[in-house]
Backbone as CSV, one residue per row, in Angstrom:
resi,resn,N_x,N_y,N_z,CA_x,CA_y,CA_z,C_x,C_y,C_z
1,MET,-26.076,39.578,-16.602,-27.023,38.928,-17.377,-26.162,38.245,-18.288
2,ASN,-24.834,38.530,-18.999,-24.040,38.030,-19.633,-22.820,37.117,-18.821
3,LEU,-23.064,37.852,-17.305,-21.827,36.557,-16.593,-22.356,35.785,-15.868
4,PHE,-23.460,36.005,-15.925,-24.716,34.791,-14.965,-24.431,33.582,-15.973
5,PHE,-24.781,33.952,-17.539,-25.097,32.836,-18.609,-23.669,32.158,-18.424
6,LEU,-22.516,32.920,-18.377,-21.408,32.298,-19.022,-21.194,31.349,-17.610
7,LEU,-21.081,31.948,-16.256,-21.093,31.236,-15.179,-21.650,29.881,-15.249
8,GLY,-23.015,29.570,-15.443,-24.446,28.470,-16.064,-23.366,28.183,-17.166
9,ALA,-23.225,28.552,-18.055,-22.172,27.518,-19.137,-21.418,26.835,-18.357
10,GLU,-20.518,27.513,-17.748,-19.276,26.729,-17.312,-19.439,25.778,-16.437
11,SER,-20.188,25.819,-15.646,-20.804,24.952,-14.281,-21.145,23.517,-14.991
12,GLY,-21.975,23.850,-16.322,-22.719,22.878,-17.057,-21.544,22.178,-17.645
13,ARG,-20.652,22.632,-17.898,-19.595,22.210,-18.790,-18.743,21.481,-17.951
14,ALA,-18.551,22.151,-16.386,-17.625,21.196,-15.587,-18.493,19.670,-15.158
15,GLN,-19.765,19.963,-15.184,-20.709,18.864,-14.703,-20.438,17.970,-15.367
16,GLN,-20.442,17.901,-16.691,-20.159,16.951,-17.871,-19.103,16.462,-17.763
17,LEU,-17.940,17.272,-17.957,-16.601,16.518,-17.511,-16.249,15.747,-16.348
18,VAL,-16.676,16.128,-15.448,-16.632,15.390,-14.262,-16.492,13.812,-14.143
19,PRO,-17.499,13.127,-14.778,-17.683,11.668,-14.604,-16.626,11.243,-15.449
20,HIS,-15.970,11.766,-16.555,-15.131,10.925,-17.276,-13.409,11.691,-16.647
21,ALA,-13.453,12.788,-15.892,-12.233,12.962,-15.702,-11.914,12.502,-13.812
22,ALA,-12.634,11.795,-13.587,-12.843,11.109,-11.896,-11.988,10.274,-12.051
23,PRO,-10.935,9.876,-11.578,-10.159,8.633,-11.609,-10.683,7.755,-10.678
24,ALA,-10.640,6.270,-10.747,-11.560,5.304,-10.135,-10.186,5.169,-8.848
25,ILE,-11.365,5.274,-7.816,-11.095,4.861,-6.390,-10.474,3.522,-6.174
26,PRO,-9.160,3.130,-5.831,-8.791,1.924,-5.550,-9.229,1.279,-4.418
27,PRO,-9.724,-0.095,-4.632,-10.002,-0.725,-3.363,-9.210,-0.705,-1.964
28,ALA,-10.021,-0.447,-0.810,-9.169,-0.594,0.553,-8.432,-2.003,0.400
29,ASP,-6.969,-1.878,1.282,-6.172,-2.981,1.573,-6.686,-3.931,2.412
30,SER,-7.154,-4.963,1.705,-7.601,-5.744,2.582,-7.099,-5.981,4.046
31,GLN,-5.980,-6.380,3.690,-4.617,-6.655,5.224,-4.943,-5.384,6.070
32,LEU,-5.352,-4.540,5.541,-5.246,-3.306,7.198,-6.702,-3.601,7.226
33,ASN,-7.608,-3.563,6.545,-9.326,-4.079,7.273,-9.439,-4.976,8.045
34,ASN,-8.771,-5.867,7.805,-8.808,-7.467,8.440,-8.024,-7.812,9.200
35,TYR,-7.255,-6.632,9.744,-6.373,-7.448,10.694,-7.106,-8.055,12.063
36,ILE,-6.730,-8.702,12.732,-7.395,-9.869,13.502,-6.616,-9.520,15.003
37,ILE,-7.261,-9.114,15.885,-6.670,-8.947,17.472,-5.975,-10.154,17.707
38,GLY,-5.052,-10.188,18.574,-4.962,-11.301,19.388,-4.141,-11.005,20.496
39,PRO,-3.668,-11.945,21.828,-3.305,-11.577,22.719,-1.998,-11.296,22.454
40,GLY,-1.362,-9.868,23.797,-0.120,-8.969,23.483,-0.696,-7.886,22.850
41,ASP,-1.406,-7.796,21.798,-1.695,-6.687,20.934,-1.967,-5.608,22.088
42,VAL,-1.405,-4.287,22.065,-1.912,-3.060,22.970,-2.572,-1.814,21.693
43,LEU,-3.855,-1.715,22.739,-5.002,-0.944,21.733,-5.115,0.254,22.276
44,GLN,-5.472,1.421,21.515,-5.808,2.626,21.609,-7.341,2.407,21.508
45,VAL,-8.032,2.841,22.576,-9.721,2.964,22.510,-9.821,4.257,22.836
46,PHE,-10.521,4.664,21.752,-11.094,6.550,21.909,-12.312,6.413,21.945
47,VAL,-12.757,7.478,22.814,-14.332,7.392,22.730,-14.520,8.807,22.559
48,TRP,-15.508,9.323,21.447,-15.212,10.120,21.353,-16.033,11.525,22.120
49,GLN,-15.323,12.608,22.245,-16.034,13.624,23.034,-16.183,12.954,24.654
50,ASN,-15.291,11.919,25.041,-15.610,11.349,26.524,-14.081,10.987,26.365
51,PRO,-12.981,11.844,27.006,-11.546,11.168,27.150,-11.339,10.736,28.607
52,GLU,-12.331,10.620,29.157,-12.100,10.028,30.280,-12.426,8.455,30.069
53,LEU,-12.964,8.173,29.089,-13.348,6.893,28.799,-12.656,6.100,27.491
54,SER,-11.353,7.026,27.145,-10.446,7.070,26.074,-9.414,6.042,27.172
55,THR,-8.412,5.117,26.541,-7.546,4.303,27.024,-6.530,3.743,26.277
56,SER,-5.653,3.237,26.739,-4.760,2.261,25.997,-4.697,1.325,26.966
57,ILE,-4.899,-0.018,26.198,-5.026,-1.349,26.954,-4.715,-2.632,26.368
58,PRO,-3.631,-3.348,26.650,-3.205,-4.669,26.486,-4.263,-5.891,26.154
59,VAL,-4.348,-5.995,25.308,-5.110,-7.667,25.226,-4.624,-8.666,26.097
60,ARG,-5.275,-9.030,27.326,-4.587,-10.007,28.121,-4.428,-11.734,27.166
61,PRO,-3.953,-12.374,28.273,-3.830,-13.683,27.729,-5.268,-14.396,27.620
62,ASP,-5.733,-14.244,28.193,-7.413,-14.689,28.347,-8.197,-14.337,26.848
63,GLY,-7.808,-13.421,25.760,-8.414,-12.784,24.731,-9.180,-12.030,25.191
64,LYS,-9.106,-11.041,26.446,-10.216,-10.389,26.790,-9.709,-8.632,27.224
65,ILE,-10.250,-7.993,26.766,-9.690,-6.482,27.666,-10.529,-5.626,28.828
66,SER,-10.268,-4.132,29.529,-11.235,-3.904,30.487,-11.098,-2.691,30.033
67,THR,-12.017,-1.803,30.440,-11.705,-0.373,29.706,-12.706,0.343,31.275
68,PRO,-12.548,1.622,31.064,-13.867,2.372,31.874,-15.413,1.812,31.528
69,LEU,-15.699,1.301,32.439,-17.301,1.108,32.317,-17.499,-0.377,31.174
70,VAL,-16.719,-0.480,30.957,-16.552,-1.663,30.078,-15.882,-2.977,30.496
71,GLU,-16.178,-3.979,31.127,-15.148,-5.205,31.974,-15.248,-6.487,30.727
72,ASP,-14.370,-6.915,31.094,-14.048,-8.456,30.331,-14.669,-8.241,29.087
73,ILE,-14.572,-7.784,27.814,-14.874,-7.574,26.556,-14.118,-8.780,25.993
74,VAL,-14.592,-9.754,25.094,-13.274,-10.175,24.361,-13.402,-10.028,23.309
75,ALA,-12.002,-9.767,22.853,-11.299,-8.856,22.304,-10.776,-9.912,20.621
76,VAL,-10.013,-11.033,20.855,-9.293,-11.888,20.233,-10.203,-12.562,19.102
77,GLY,-9.743,-12.210,17.848,-10.546,-12.906,16.904,-11.001,-12.055,15.897
78,LYS,-11.550,-10.961,16.598,-12.080,-9.726,15.945,-11.540,-8.867,15.324
79,THR,-11.808,-7.913,14.268,-11.247,-7.042,13.663,-11.022,-5.658,14.581
80,PRO,-10.720,-4.467,14.597,-10.499,-3.147,15.767,-11.804,-2.947,14.999
81,SER,-12.747,-2.901,13.956,-13.692,-2.316,14.340,-15.031,-3.111,14.422
82,GLN,-14.813,-4.395,14.423,-15.716,-5.179,15.142,-16.000,-5.227,16.605
83,LEU,-14.887,-4.860,17.332,-14.539,-4.694,18.774,-14.941,-3.340,19.152
84,ALA,-14.760,-2.387,18.076,-15.102,-1.054,18.316,-16.903,-1.164,18.583
85,ARG,-17.686,-1.442,17.362,-18.621,-2.080,17.742,-19.422,-2.402,19.221
86,ASP,-18.817,-3.717,19.171,-19.178,-4.317,20.599,-19.005,-3.188,21.637
87,VAL,-17.624,-2.397,21.802,-17.605,-1.384,22.741,-18.498,-0.463,22.942
88,GLU,-19.147,-0.032,21.550,-20.137,0.422,21.605,-21.138,0.750,22.256
89,ARG,-21.787,-0.907,21.875,-22.985,-1.663,22.507,-22.796,-1.421,24.252
90,LYS,-22.044,-1.456,24.614,-21.582,-1.796,26.015,-21.664,-0.391,26.918
91,LEU,-21.247,0.618,26.146,-20.821,1.778,26.273,-22.694,2.346,26.392
92,GLY,-23.261,2.150,25.168,-24.596,2.545,25.108,-25.459,2.545,26.602
93,GLU,-25.013,1.685,27.248,-26.275,1.616,28.916,-25.660,2.783,29.222
94,TYR,-24.600,3.252,29.005,-24.031,4.160,30.206,-24.069,5.601,29.526
95,ILE,-23.844,5.649,28.354,-23.949,7.158,27.803,-24.716,7.159,26.688
96,ARG,-24.474,8.027,25.747,-25.603,8.302,24.922,-25.045,8.015,23.677
97,SER,-25.405,7.857,22.543,-24.752,7.091,21.231,-23.069,7.310,21.209
98,PRO,-22.801,6.573,21.691,-21.151,6.539,22.000,-20.383,5.686,20.228
99,GLN,-19.519,6.966,20.035,-18.711,6.690,19.348,-17.237,6.419,19.418
100,VAL,-16.564,4.969,18.957,-15.402,4.534,19.295,-14.972,3.823,18.591
101,ASN,-13.695,4.319,18.500,-12.650,4.154,17.381,-11.360,3.258,18.220
102,ILE,-10.906,2.285,17.878,-9.822,1.278,18.354,-8.484,1.316,17.537
103,ILE,-7.536,1.698,17.303,-6.177,1.777,16.794,-5.235,0.377,17.500
104,VAL,-4.778,-0.750,16.550,-3.725,-1.338,17.044,-2.845,-0.852,17.097
105,SER,-2.179,-0.331,18.594,-0.808,0.546,18.410,0.232,-0.014,18.564
106,GLN,0.120,-1.537,18.924,1.323,-2.304,19.501,0.718,-3.930,18.630
107,PRO,1.277,-4.367,17.343,0.911,-5.538,17.212,1.714,-6.590,17.786
108,ASN,1.836,-6.805,18.762,2.774,-8.443,19.387,2.144,-9.106,19.213
109,SER,1.204,-9.739,19.217,0.445,-11.443,19.137,1.099,-12.097,18.119
110,VAL,1.249,-13.364,18.005,1.517,-14.510,17.290,0.431,-13.965,15.786
111,PHE,-0.716,-13.657,15.857,-1.605,-13.450,14.521,-0.845,-12.079,13.753
112,SER,-0.022,-11.620,14.718,0.664,-10.316,13.390,2.178,-10.461,13.341
113,GLN,2.670,-11.920,13.155,3.846,-12.282,13.048,4.142,-13.227,11.772
114,VAL,5.488,-12.986,11.416,5.200,-13.912,10.496,7.111,-14.603,10.946
115,LYS,6.349,-15.994,10.524,7.610,-16.822,10.761,8.473,-17.347,10.085
116,VAL,9.729,-17.675,10.306,10.863,-18.033,9.506,11.529,-19.604,10.288
117,ILE,11.113,-20.450,9.497,11.979,-21.856,10.137,12.660,-22.545,8.960
118,GLY,13.694,-23.304,9.539,14.344,-24.074,8.829,15.740,-23.755,8.379
119,GLU,16.616,-24.146,7.294,17.975,-23.310,6.799,18.731,-21.858,6.509
120,VAL,18.252,-21.133,7.761,18.231,-19.784,7.802,19.530,-19.192,8.708
121,GLY,19.687,-18.166,8.512,20.546,-17.830,9.657,20.476,-17.672,11.110
122,ARG,19.091,-17.148,11.328,18.376,-17.222,12.706,16.784,-17.387,12.468
123,PRO,16.388,-18.362,12.512,15.066,-18.886,12.454,14.490,-17.953,13.526
124,GLN,13.044,-17.429,13.188,12.652,-16.612,14.238,11.272,-16.293,14.160
125,GLY,10.429,-15.472,14.515,9.288,-14.983,14.501,9.499,-13.312,14.278
126,LEU,9.082,-12.677,12.928,9.042,-11.273,13.192,7.764,-10.756,13.077
127,PRO,7.767,-9.226,13.478,6.359,-8.341,13.605,6.019,-8.364,11.725
128,TYR,4.697,-8.128,11.593,4.618,-8.123,10.233,3.818,-6.494,10.465
129,ARG,4.564,-6.112,9.389,3.870,-4.827,8.751,3.592,-4.675,7.333
130,GLU,2.934,-3.678,7.265,2.620,-3.407,5.348,3.484,-3.708,4.340
131,GLY,3.134,-4.431,3.519,4.055,-4.350,2.354,5.719,-4.962,2.889
132,LEU,5.600,-6.019,3.686,6.832,-7.054,3.556,6.887,-8.138,2.926
133,THR,7.937,-8.399,2.364,8.188,-9.309,1.360,9.271,-10.519,1.881
134,VAL,9.384,-11.556,1.186,10.240,-12.495,1.342,11.313,-11.742,1.408
135,LEU,11.979,-11.207,0.523,13.552,-10.524,0.953,13.707,-9.436,1.991
136,ASP,12.572,-8.917,2.497,12.782,-8.312,4.070,12.941,-9.765,4.735
137,VAL,12.348,-10.147,5.073,12.126,-11.779,6.136,13.491,-11.834,5.703
138,VAL,13.820,-12.887,4.405,15.318,-13.487,4.799,16.201,-12.820,4.760
139,LEU,16.482,-11.337,4.342,17.475,-10.793,5.258,17.639,-10.029,6.695
140,ALA,16.257,-10.357,6.887,15.995,-9.917,8.739,16.430,-11.193,9.337
141,VAL,16.297,-12.217,9.085,16.923,-13.472,9.686,18.212,-13.723,9.331
142,GLY,19.358,-13.346,8.528,20.490,-13.846,8.696,20.874,-14.464,7.191
143,GLY,19.609,-13.968,6.332,20.163,-14.846,4.700,19.787,-16.384,4.878
144,LEU,20.321,-17.013,3.623,20.299,-18.309,4.005,21.094,-19.104,4.798
145,GLY,21.053,-20.449,5.169,22.030,-20.995,5.375,22.588,-21.744,4.849
146,GLN,24.229,-22.354,5.146,24.886,-22.856,4.412,24.747,-24.284,3.561
147,PHE,23.688,-24.931,4.191,23.370,-26.044,3.625,21.943,-25.966,3.018
148,SER,21.388,-24.874,2.951,19.797,-24.644,2.544,19.730,-25.141,1.141
149,ALA,18.138,-25.384,0.735,17.717,-25.246,-0.462,16.986,-24.305,-0.716
150,GLY,17.317,-23.385,-1.304,16.761,-21.737,-1.539,15.630,-22.097,-2.166
151,ASN,15.870,-22.893,-3.566,14.878,-22.896,-4.468,13.387,-24.071,-4.146
152,ARG,13.666,-24.574,-3.062,12.730,-25.205,-2.536,11.731,-24.889,-1.428
153,ALA,11.923,-23.310,-1.107,11.099,-22.686,0.079,9.927,-22.913,-0.199
154,ARG,9.123,-22.687,0.684,7.530,-22.510,0.391,7.181,-21.635,1.500
155,ILE,5.953,-20.561,1.169,5.232,-20.042,2.274,4.303,-20.927,2.477
156,ILE,3.876,-21.091,3.875,2.602,-21.735,4.320,1.492,-20.712,5.083
157,ARG,0.353,-20.849,4.241,-0.430,-19.504,4.740,-1.803,-20.069,4.732
158,SER,-2.400,-19.723,6.197,-3.493,-20.108,6.075,-4.505,-19.355,5.671
159,GLU,-5.744,-20.122,5.258,-6.638,-19.341,4.748,-8.342,-19.937,5.560
160,GLY,-8.563,-19.480,6.458,-9.584,-20.052,7.258,-9.317,-21.281,7.646
161,PRO,-9.959,-22.425,7.596,-9.926,-23.558,8.252,-8.501,-24.332,7.358
162,ASN,-8.319,-23.552,5.850,-7.280,-24.585,5.323,-5.794,-23.544,5.145
163,GLN,-5.079,-24.403,4.469,-3.814,-23.870,4.219,-3.374,-24.196,2.904
164,LYS,-2.326,-23.050,2.796,-2.113,-22.930,1.548,-0.778,-23.160,1.117
165,GLU,0.083,-23.638,0.385,1.453,-23.376,0.231,1.578,-23.023,-0.997
166,ILE,2.849,-22.039,-0.695,3.338,-20.839,-2.112,4.564,-21.171,-2.144
167,PRO,4.946,-21.829,-3.378,6.830,-22.280,-3.543,7.196,-20.879,-4.121
168,VAL,8.333,-20.691,-3.288,9.432,-19.554,-3.013,10.627,-19.842,-3.922
169,ARG,11.169,-19.408,-4.835,12.639,-20.110,-5.275,13.834,-19.049,-4.872
170,LEU,14.038,-19.400,-3.470,14.697,-18.152,-2.825,16.077,-18.106,-3.389
171,ALA,16.860,-19.033,-3.429,18.299,-19.082,-4.509,18.507,-18.372,-5.915
172,ASP,16.997,-18.210,-6.540,16.977,-17.306,-7.323,16.770,-16.040,-7.440
173,LEU,16.450,-15.561,-6.155,15.548,-13.978,-5.891,16.966,-13.561,-5.236
174,LEU,17.885,-14.295,-4.337,19.256,-13.958,-3.870,20.320,-13.449,-5.084
175,ASN,20.462,-14.851,-5.714,21.567,-15.031,-6.794,21.307,-14.638,-8.017
176,LYS,20.246,-14.286,-8.372,19.748,-14.132,-9.612,18.990,-12.870,-9.661
177,GLY,18.560,-12.109,-8.658,18.108,-11.145,-8.920,16.378,-11.041,-9.403
178,ASP,15.758,-12.363,-9.342,14.616,-12.942,-9.974,13.457,-12.236,-9.103
179,MET,13.213,-11.067,-9.000,12.091,-10.180,-8.220,10.612,-10.999,-8.549
180,ARG,10.418,-12.094,-9.489,9.133,-12.496,-9.521,8.692,-13.514,-8.101
181,GLN,10.077,-13.633,-7.302,10.020,-14.708,-6.507,9.596,-13.934,-5.206
182,ASN,9.623,-12.474,-4.784,9.832,-11.616,-3.857,8.305,-11.188,-3.837
183,VAL,7.733,-12.513,-2.928,6.289,-12.461,-2.803,5.743,-11.635,-1.413
184,THR,4.858,-11.049,-1.440,4.446,-10.337,-0.551,3.946,-10.996,0.822
185,MET,4.066,-10.922,1.919,4.146,-11.519,3.136,2.781,-11.425,3.867
186,GLN,2.266,-11.905,4.243,0.673,-11.819,4.968,0.991,-12.354,6.241
187,ALA,0.434,-11.553,7.688,0.569,-12.134,8.734,-0.004,-13.103,9.158
188,GLY,0.758,-13.944,9.772,0.770,-15.129,10.239,1.613,-16.642,9.139
189,ASP,1.812,-15.973,8.097,2.736,-16.479,7.349,3.859,-17.463,8.041
190,VAL,4.364,-18.628,7.411,5.419,-19.362,8.147,6.323,-19.402,6.343
191,LEU,7.387,-19.197,6.254,8.505,-19.452,5.216,9.335,-20.874,5.947
192,VAL,9.088,-21.311,5.391,10.031,-22.623,5.378,10.937,-23.054,4.171
193,VAL,12.175,-22.949,4.842,13.539,-23.306,3.877,13.953,-24.453,4.130
194,PRO,13.830,-25.371,3.442,14.746,-26.752,3.759,15.659,-26.991,3.403
195,GLN,16.319,-28.221,4.155,18.217,-28.583,3.741,18.174,-29.179,2.856
196,THR,19.265,-29.271,2.181,19.641,-29.509,0.460,20.002,-31.236,1.232
197,ARG,19.382,-31.839,0.038,19.836,-33.353,0.247,21.041,-33.509,-0.287
198,PHE,21.699,-34.475,0.657,22.988,-34.887,0.473,22.910,-35.903,-0.607
């Protein structure tokens, strides 16, 4: 009886402590959850307990994919979760309660790039990855050009139908180590580095 009483008391105390001790769960990264599929991306389509229907498939230039039993379904402009639900609806005509998971294994589309233009070593598009910063991008393109106005650089970011400009003082970042200028990039961003006015 005493042992039972002690266990009950301990479990009651643990229940009282749990709400206060539980750490807050951070919100999910919206960039990961909201990746938009584009032409050229390679997708891994997994159909639970149906390996013969699972496949790796590129998104065609027309924005569609075809998988076993599902032909010409539009993928462009959707998140992987949205596309998975669409594939499930189509597969539901052939198999019972399909469960589909879609992973972007190779993000190759322009939607998954950042572009660097203007006075830099090698203007180009770079593949986006989580945590990519302005400093990463500038180093990848060979640094600032000889005639660059680094402190007048800006990031052009699309937000739905609108565009937002974010000023970045690249010269201060590179020459003075001002890490406040090391802005995190997003897929689709364009970093513009203007030329010095003579």
